[in-house]
C-alpha positions, 0 to 999 in steps of 0.5 A: 925717770924710768930705768931701762931693763931689757930689749925684746924683739918688738919692744924696749922694757923699762921699770920705774924707780920704785919697781911697782910698774914696768913699761913695754914701749914698742918700736915705731914699726909696731902699729897702735892696733897691735899694742891695743890688742895686747893690752886687751888680751892681757886685761882679759886674761887677768880678769879671768883669774889667770896668773898674768901681769895686770895691764894698767894703761896704754901710752904713747911716747915719741911716736911709739906706743906702749903698755904700762903693767904691774911689775912682778919681781921674778925670773924668766923661767928659761933663765931660771931652769938654766941655773937650776936644771934639776928642777926641770921636772917640777917646773914642766909640771907647773907649766902644764898646770898653768897652761891647763888653767889658761885653756879652761877659759872661753875667750870669744872677745879675742881673735879667732884662731882659725882665721889667723892660722888660715891666712898664715898657712896660705902665706907659708905655702906660697913661700914653700910651694914644694911642701906636700901639704893639704891645707884644708886637711891641716885646718880640719885637725883643729876641729874640737874644743874651740873658743878657748883662751890660747896664749899662742906664744907660751914658752919658758921665755914668756913665763916668769917665776915669782921671786918669793912665791915661785908661782908662775906668771904668763906674760906677753899676750900679744898673739893670744886668740880664741881657738883649739888648745891643742894648737897652743900645746903643739906650738909650746912644744915647738918653741921649747925644742927650737934650736934658736935658744942654744945654737950659738952656744958651746957644743956642751951647752948645745947638748944640754939645751937640746936634751933639756928641752926634750926632757922638759917637753916630755914631762910637760906633755905627759902632765897636760895629757893626764889632766886634760879631757882633750883627744890627742888623735889629730895631734901630729897633724896639729904639730905639722900645722905649727911647724909650717906656719912657723916657717913664716918667722924666718928665724936664723938657725930654724928653717932647716930644722923645721923643714927636716921635721916637716918632712918626717911628719909627712912621710 
């Protein structure tokens, strides 16, 4: 019988007794098509040589759909850095290297980023009509490198540090798409700097969390830019796009923070 390991926003995670496989069993409100797409995206990334858990099979249990993957013994990068804050520079660089590796791949079999972002942007602007946003101008900022593999949820929470080799492994490919790498980079920065990971903690831990995130993203972005041939000319517009779309998530503690940043970006 599998052993319960943890719970995420969308699934329960179980590991088998010999710790060779783990099962991601989604809640009943997650449709089979969503689970099948994550299996497809994970398999695609692994087949292209990206450090990712290997998807073994799709399953169905008690009306819930899931994926069985190869188990990687390791640590969540976010937790690892909280325990080892002096390693922020080293692992920010490693994170950028992994992201660059992901973005070298053409990923036409996956969902087109522009299509999903256009729908998400429409939804956000309907819910926040007071935003002074030109939809087409934002979408035009994505023009450039297209059809590249984008994780779209790439942050320390979705990166494992292998226990022995300390190699980084990207997990949770449910939102992966083909599109513009700089959108993926902008979303990563947003996810890392979001106050959701430290808001409920003590004042001291909030301070450490906030400035640790800023330090991590500074070194991550510096390394990414240094080793990328992409133009960052429209990056501010792409960051604005990520912030507007993130409003759709309705995450506690984040809405005011997002609206303040959006206001600064549109001045």
